N, C-alpha and C positions, 0 to 999 in steps of 0.2 A: 527719243529716249536713249540715254547712255546704256551701252551694253558692256557686260563684264563676265568673265568666267572665273569661278572658284574651282580650281583643279586640285583634287586630292590624290596624293601618292600614299597609299596605305601600306604600312609595315606592321605585320602581325607576328607577335612573339609566340614562342612556345609556352606551354603551361599544362601539359598532360590532360587531366580531366577538366581543367578550366576551359577546354575547347567549347564546352557547353555555354559558358558565359560569353565567350568570344563569338559564338553563333548569334547571340542576342545583339552584340555590338555590330557585327557585320550586317545583320538584317536591317538595322537602322540606316546604315550607309546605303543599302539597297533601296530602302523606302525613300530616302532623301533624293537619290538619283532618279527614282521613278517619278517623284513629284516634279522634279525639274524637267524631265523628259516630256511630261504631259503638257507643259506650257509651251512646248515648241513642236508638237506633233499634231497634225490634222488627222481626222478620221476616228472611227470608233475605238475605244479602249476599254479594258476591264474597269470596273468601278474602283475608285480609290478607297482605301480603308485606313482606319485608326490614325496612326501618326503621320501617314502620308498626306492625309487631309490637312493636318496642321502645318506641315512643311509647305504644302501648296499655297495655303493661305498666307503664310509668312512671306514667301517669294512674291506673291501677288500684291502684297501690301507695301512693297518698297517704293518710295516716291522717286520718279524720274530715273529709275535704274532697272534694267532687265538683267537680272543675275542668273546665270546658268551654272548649275553645280554638277560636276561630273567627277567620277573616280576613274582615272585612266591608267594608273600604275598600281599593281598589287604585288607585294613581296611578302612571303611568309616562311616560317620555319616550324616544323613539328605540328603542334595543335594549331598554330597560326597558319601553317601551310595548308592544312586541310580546309580551314575556313576560307582561306584566300582562294583556293581552287574553286570551291563552291560559289563564292561570291563572284568571282571572275566570270564563270559560266553564265550566271544570272545577268550580269551587267552587259556582256557582249552579245548574248543570244536571246535576251529577253525572257529567260526562264523564271520560275516561280520559287522563291526561297520560303514562302509561307508553307509550301507543300512538304517540307522536310522537318517540320517541328516534331512530329511524332517519331520520326527516325532517330532524332537526337535524344528525345526523352526516353524512348523505349530501347533503342539500340546501344546507346553508350552506357551499358550496364555490365558489371563484371560477370554476371552469370551468362549474358548473351555473348560476351567476348571471350569467355574462358574456353580454352581448348578442350574439347571433349576427351581427348586422350590424356590431358593434364589433370582434369578434375578427378577427384577421388571420393570415395565414400567416407563418411565422418570417422569411421574407426579403422580405415585402411592404413593410417600412418600414426599409430599410437605414439611412436617415438617423437612425432612432431608436436604433440599436444603441449609439452612444456614450453616450446618455443612460441607457439601461438599464445599461450597464456602470458608469456613474458612481453610479447608485443602488445597484447591487449592492456596489460596492467602496469607495466613498468617501462617499456621501451617507447612509449608514446609521449608526446607533449600533453600537458594538462588538458588543453582544449580537445585534443583527439580522444583522450581517455573519457572525457565527459560525454562526447558524442557516442562512443561505443556503449557506454553505460545507459544512455538515454534511448537509443534506437535499436530495437531488436533486429531490424533489417540490416543495419550496418554490422552488427555483431555477427549475424549469420553469414553474410557475404564476405566479410573480412576473414572469418574462420575458414570458409571454403577456399578463398584465395590463398591463404597461408598454407592450407593442406594440399594444394596442388603440387605436382611433381617438382622436385628440387633440381636446380642447376639446368633447367630448361625453361624457356619462356612460358608463363602460364596462359597468356592470351593467344588467341588464334589469328594468324595473319590472314587466313582464308576467310574467316568470319568478318574481319575488318574490311577486307576488299569487297566482300559481298554487301556489307552495309553501305559502303561508298557507292557501289554500282546501283543499289536500290535508291540511294539519294538522288543520283543523276536521273534515274528513270522517273522518280516522283516529280522532280522539277520539270522534266519535259512534258509530263502529263498534266501539269497544273496550268494556271492561267498564263497566257503568252502575250507579251507586249513587243513593240519594236525594241531594238537595242537601246541601251540607256546612254549612248554616246552619239555625238554628231556623226553624220555619214562619212566624212573624210578624216575623222580623228583616229589616230592609232591607239591601240591598247596593248599593254604588256603585263604578263604574269610571270613571276619568278618564285620558285620554291627551292630552298636549300636542302641538300642531301649530303650524306657522308658516304663516300666510296670506301668500303671496308678494306679491300685489297689495295686500292689506289691505282691511278693510271700513271705509267711511267712518263715523265716529262724530261725532255732534253734541255739542259741549260748551258749556254755558252759562257765560258770564262776565258781569262787570259791563259792561265795554266792550271790544270790541263785545258785543252781547247773545249772539251765538252764533258759534262757529267750528267748522270741520270738520277732523278729522284722521284719518288711516288707522290702524286697529288691526290689528296683525299677529299678536298672540297669539290663539290659538284653543284651546279645550279641548273635545274631543269626549267627551261623557259618556253612560253607560248606567246604568240603575237597575233593580233588581228590588225592588219595594216590600215584599214579604213580607205580602201581604194575603189569604193563603190560596188565591190562584189558583195555577195551575201555574207553577213557577219558570221564568223565561225571561229571559235577559240582553239578547238582541237577535238580529235576523236575521243569518245567516252573512255575506251580502254587506256588511252594515254593519260587522261586526266585522273582516272582511278589509280593508275600506277604511280603517278607523281604524288598524289595525296597519300597513298599507302606508304611510299618510300620515305617521304619527309617526316612521317610520324612513327617510324619504327623505333619506338623508345627502347633503348638497350635494356635487356633483361626482362622487359614486359612483353614485347612482341618479337618474333623471329625476324631476322633481316629480310628485306623485300627482295624477291627475285621475279624475273619475268615469267617463269614457269607458273607461279601462283596465279597470275592474270590469265595465262593460257588455260589453266585448269578451270578457272571460274567461267571463262567464256565458253569452254567446251561443255560444261555442265548446263549452260543456258542456251546452247545451240546458237551462239553468236560468233561472228567472225571479227577479224582485226586486219582489214586490208592494208593499212599503212604501217604494219608492225616493223618491217625491216627498215623503212625510211626513218621511223621514229627512233629506233635503237641506234642507227648509224648517226643520227643527229646528236643524241644525248650522250652516247658512249662511243665517240669516234675512235677508230684504231684498235678497239678491243676485239681480239680474235674470237672470244666466246662470250658475247654479251649476255647470253642466257645464264651464265654461271656467275655473273657479277652480283655481289651482295651489297645492298644499300641499307644504311641505318639512318637513324634520326638526324635531320638536318641541323638540329640545335646543338649537336655535339661540337661542331666547329663554328657555326654561324647562327646564333639564336636571334640575332638582330640584323636582318638582311637589308641594311640601308644601301650597301654598295651597288647591287644590281639595279635598284630603283633609281639611284643617282645617275648611273650610266645611261639610263633610258631617257633622261631629261632632254638631251640634245636633239632628240628626234621629234620634239613636240612643236607643231606649228602653232602660231599665235595669230588668229584672225581678228582678235579683239583684245581688249585689256585683260590681263590674266593676274590672278592672285594665286600663286603656287604654294601649296601647303604639303609638307611631309607630316602625316598623322600616324603616330605609332600607338598600337594597342598593347598595353602592358597589364595583364590581369593580376600580377603579383608585384606591384612596385615596391622595391626595397626589400622583398621577401623571397628572392629567388633561391635562397638557401639560408639556413639558420646558423649563424656563427655561434661559437662558444660564448655563453653569457656570463661565465665566471672568469676568474683570473688564473685558473689552472691551465697548464699546458695541454694542448689537445692530445687525445689518446692515439694509439697506433692505428686503429681502424678508422677513426674519425678523420685523421690526417689523410689517409689514403683515399677515403670516399670523397672528401671535399676537393682534393687536388685533382682527382680523375673526373669527377662529375660536376659538383656544385660550382666550384670557382670558375671553370671555363664558361659555364652557362650564365654566370652572374656578371661577367665583365660589362662595365657600363658602356653606354654609347658615346663616350667622350670623343673617341676618334671620329665617329661619323658626324657628330655635331661640329667638331672642329673643321671637318671638310666642308660642311654646309656653311658654317660661319665664314670660312675663307672665301667661299663664292660670294657671299653677301658683302664681305669686306672689300673684295675686289670691285664689286659693283659700286660701292660708295667711293672708292678711289677713282674709278673711271668717271663718276659723276663730278667729282672734284676737278678732274682734268678738264672735262667738258665746260664746266662753268667758268674755269679760269681762262679758257681759250676764246670764249665768246667775244670779248672786245677786240681781240686781234683778228678773228675771222670777219667780224663786221667791218673792221677797217679795210681788210683786203677786198671785201665785196664793194665797199664804197669807192675804193680806188679803181676797181676793174669795171663796175657797172654803174654804181651810184645808188645809195640806199633809197633815195627818194623815188626812184623808178619802181621800187618794190611796193610802194603804197598802192599802186594800181594793179588790177588783175591782168596778168600777162596773157598774150595770145599763145597758141601752141607753138608757133614758129619762134617767138621770142623766148619762151621757156627753154626750148631745145638749144637755142643759141647761147643763152646765159649759162646753161649747164655745161656746155662744151668749153666755154671760156673759163669758167671757174675750175674745171678739171685741169686745164693747162696751167692756170695760175697757181693752183696748189702744188703742182709738180715743180714749178719754177721756185716757189718760196721754200720748198722742202730742201732744196740743194742736194748735197750728197746723200742725205737720208732717204731720198726718194728711190734711189737704186735698191736699197735694202727692202723698203716697203714694196716696191714694184715686183721684185723677185719673189717675195713672200706671197703676194697676191697671185702672181702667175703660178707659183707652185701649188697653191691651194686649189685653183681652178683646174690645173692639169691633173692633179691627183683625183679630184672629184670626177672629172671626165673619164679617167681610166677606170674608176670603180663603176660608173654608170654604164660605160660601153661594155665592160666585162659582164655585168649583170644582164644587159640586153642580149648579148651574143652568146651567153652561156660559156664564156671562156675563163681561163685562169687569170685572176686579177693581176698577179705579178708579171705574167708574160705580156698582157696588154699594156700594163704600165711601162714596161721597158720599151716596147715598140713605139708607144706614143711619145715618150720622151726623146727617143732617137729622132723621130720625125720633127718634133718641135725645135730641137737644138739644130738639126741639119738645116732647117728652114730659117734659122736666125730669128725666130719669133720671141725667144725669151730674152729680150733686150729692152728693159724699161727706159734706158737712157735715150732711146730714139724719140721719146716724147719731147725731149728738149732740143731736138734737131729740127731742121727744116721740114722733115716729114710730119712731125707733130701728130695731130689727130689722125693723119692718114697712114701712120706707121703700122707695120704688121702686128706689133705688140698691142696697140690700141684696138685695132680691128678684131684681134683675137678676143680681147675682153668684151668688146661690144657683142660678139657672137655667143659668148659662153658664160660670162660672169653674172650668173643669176644672183649669187649671194651678195654681191656689192649692192645690187638694187634692193634686195631684202633688207640689208643692214641700213640703207639710207632711209627707207620708209619707216622702219622701226625706230630709227633715231629721231625722226620728226615726231612720231607718235609720243616718244618719251619726252621730248621737249615740250609737247603740248601737256603731258601729264604734270611736268614741273610747273608750267604756267597756270594750270588749273588750281594748284595748291594755293589757297588763300585768295583766289579770285572772287569777284562778286558774282551774283547769280546770273546776270545777263552774259557776262564773259564766259562763265562755266558752261552755259547752254550752247553758246556759239562754238566754243572749242570742242565740246562734246560732239557736236554735229560734224565738225571737221575730222575729228578722230575716227568716228564711225565711217566716214567716207574714205579715209586713208586705209582702214582695215579692209574695206571693200576692194581698194586698189591692190592691196598686198595679197589678197587671196589667190589670184591666178598665178602669182610668182611662186607660191609655196607648192603648187602642184604642176609646175611647168615641165619638169623632166619627164620624158616619155617612159612608160613602164612596159613590162613584158606582156601585159594584157591589153594595152591600148590598141584600138582597132582603126586609127586614122591611117590614111595612106602614108603620111610622113613618118609615123611611128613604125609602120611595117617596113618601110625602106631603111629606117635606122636600125631595126633589128637585123635585117639582112646584111647591112654593111658592118654592123658590130661583130657578126659572126666571122668576118674576115679581117678584123682589125689588126691582127698580128702581122699580116702580110700587106695590108693596104690601109695604114693609119689615116692617110689623107682623106680617103673616101669615107671612112667611119666618122671623121670629124665633120666633113661636109654634110653627111646625112644627119648627124646629131644637130648641127646648126639649123638645118631645115626644120627638124622636128621641134626644136626650141622656138624658133622664129621670134627672137627677142626684139627685132625691129618692130614687128606688129604689136608686141606687148608694150614696148616703149611708147608707141604712138597712142595706143589706147589709154595708157597710164597718164600721158601728158594731157590728153583731152579730158579725162576725168578730173585730174588735179586742177586744171584751168577752170573747169566748171565749178568745182568745189570752192575755189578761192573767190569766185564771183558771187557767192551767196551770202550776203548779209554780214560780212566781216568788217570790223573797223580797220582803218588804215594801219594802225599799230599792230594788230593781230596778224594782218596779211603780211606785213613786212617781216615780222618775227618768224612766221612759218616759212616764208620763202627764204629767209636768211639761213634757217636751219637746213632746208633742202639743198640750196645752192652751195652752202658752205660745207656740206658733209665731207667732200674729199679732204679738206684740211683735218677734220676730226678723225677720219678713217686712217690717215697716215699716222696719227698719234696712237689710236686705239687698237688697230688690227694686230700689231705685234704683241699686245698684251693679252689678247683673247684667242690667238690662233691655235693654242695648244688644247683648247676645249671647244665645246659646241653649245654651251649654255648661254642663253641670251645675255649679252654683255652688261646690261645695266639693270638686270632684274634681281630683286631680293628673293630669298626663299625663307619661308617661316616654318618652324617646327612646332607641332602641337601634340600633346599626349592625351589619350583617353584611358583612364584607369579608375578603379573605385575611389582612390584617394583624391581625385580631381572633381568629385561630384558632391555638392552639398544641398541640391534642391530638395532632396527628400531625406535629409539627415535625421529627422525625427523618427523616420520609419526604419532606420538601419541601412543595411545594404553594403557597407564597406567590408564586412567579414563574409567572404565568399566560402561556401561550403566545399567547393572543389579544391580549396587550398589545404584542406585537411589531409592527413596521412601523406605528407610530402607531395601534395597536388594530385593524389589519386582519389580524393574523397568523393567526387561526384559519381565515380563508377560504382559506389556501394549503396546508393539510395536514389530512388526517383525523386523523393522530396528535395534532396540536395540539388538535383539537376533542374527541377522546376524553379527552385529558389534562384539559382545562378543565371538561368536563362532569362527569367523575368527581370532581374536586376541588370543583366546585360543590355536588354532593350531600354530600360529606364535610363541607365547611365549613358548609353549611346545617344538617346534623344536629347538629353541635357547638353552634352558636349557638342553635338552637331549643331544644335540651335545656337550655341555660343560661337561656333566657328563661322556660321553664316553671318551672324550679327557683327563679328569682328572684321569681316571683309567689307563692311559698308563704310562709306564716308562718315566721319564722326557725327556730322549734323543729321545724318539719316538714321542713326541707331535709336532703337526704342529706349525709353527711360527705364530705370531699374524695375519699377512696379509693372510696367507693361511687359518687359522681358520675363519677369517671374510668372506672369499670367500665361504667356505663350508656352513656357515650360510646363506649367500645370495642365494646360489643355492637352499637351502631348502625353503627359503622364496619365491623365484620366482616360485618354483614348486607348493607350496601351493596356492599362489595367482592365478596362471593359472588354477589350478584344481577347485578352488571354485568360480571363477568369473561367470561361467554360472549359478550357483545355487543361488547366492546372488545378487538380483536385486534392493534392497532398500537402498544400501549404496554406491552410486557412488562416493561420496566425500572421503570415506575411501579408495577405490581403487585408486582414483586419488592421494591421499597422498602417498600411498604405491608405486605406479608407479614412482612417483618423487623420492622417497627415494631409489628405487632399480635401477634407471636408471644408465647406465654406466657412469663412471666419464669422 
């Protein structure tokens, strides 16, 4: 069966009280990831519930395709940052998002969040009553005024909110931090599953924060030589590397602080400070063992990190695509991958209300929109352009590859003979052919080979310096300088020696044979992509045969991706490599020898050759075997052309990246029941804080919208011929809708009209 991964990089926008809606969306991401995990995990697991059962059935129903769905990157700002942190903890550590439903519905309330010192008695500010009346009656949009008139709870809580102390934040940061800590505790006490990612797959979480004071940054110029400017953008990141150790995202106090800081909405909450978390932990008799290391990591160079004020991440970066894109290069591909950027936008096109008449904007309106609304509304055009540029480059590279095929085939014919590729080679013959084609590619490249060779050498040397520094706990720049001095003194950095009598025995070639893991990875991925190109439009028998070969190539690729020794590896060779790496600045040669022993690429090459020979001998037609071998043996020609174009980045050179949005505007499966008008969007996105019914409404629709769009995403990743017909797809959606409505009905008691509308829309025809 063909295997494939649908990988989601989730970008969660801010939206103040629309955080409740986004909780519904992220819960469906979690449910889908749990359903996928179940299909690849042995042993007892908690029972599947509601939409998770539907997702599991959908994945099980796919013909001849084992599709694994995972969310391995999460980036969020403000309300999206809070949901991103909670989701990430559940994904990485197998915690329970169902356990925090009540905390969202009860805790995200203006009365619960209101600072006790800010709240006042109804008559304590008689002078404020006219302002409250104006906000209620005249200063609101028509939709907001209608809600105030219709709901006594909203009227009462909005009045209390408006009568809170002036010129100080009405909401309590301590109460918010306590709510977050309670959420993590509830998740830990709920049902536990294994992590929702493969054991060796990394995970990254990023939340954006705004540093109120700013961190001084030194910038080098021509004149003056150096200037200092404050940097206010801050990204707090957490990683789970997937190195077979127990999965852990971060300590709970660190995650609470990150979520609290990213959602410090200016004017509503006070800026976040570390002391707030210290006081919370002290009140609960809890410690924070890694406090100093965490602060040193997120606030490096700050003399008094305890005094740093952090405010809402959406002030400067409400759409954090950048950190998520930067993490892409560290993603191994053990099988075919469909990479999606999925962004959650609870208020599409409504991030601020522009003037609707033709009058010039007023004094206060201009100030408010220029300082708050417009910066948050900036579209994601720049991020989309960057992603589009990656995909465009991929298409250009494919164009280059396709154009080179006849020339490379001609070179193989001249050096080896294409007819020999009809037959399954022996291990010895494969190694000989590979060496001959490497030398032939260097000869054909002429003077261009020198530039390519130096580039490849530099990439390998730089990676070695980084790996050795990490193993030995040394300064990377110092190790890099020592390593380069040794390599230059030894005359190893001379790719032209390939064209001399020394040839394959030259020090340059031997260096690459010992250390160039990336070339081997690029070659295997190139062959896999050539197979993907061949599968497009192929008949059923050919697709099956090529799918088998592709699965085998991914199995060969796997050991290459985890070949570098790590700080925790306990093999004798890795232990020796760590010891030698600690002295790399004084004895670079020994560090290189120890690293070469730990990598042991000769054994890896032998095992790979044996596996490839066996793979090519299993039921392939002569034409398919010839084409696969031609791609494998001819790769040095392609690499000479392609490597200079991809060396500045680390994203797979021929992969496209797709972007999908989840928002109320994108969902029509339950259009008859409403759902596009979220209650949290009222009162400039503070609406859900003033009514439990509003929170129940938005949370339920978040789940329903999430289910609809995630089912669409799964289906869109299938080959066209495997996708369900429209009627079948509609029924899959309706099954998920019914499951969610049935699961949530006992918990949501304040929205009977919403359930009535949903029941009518979901009734059998």
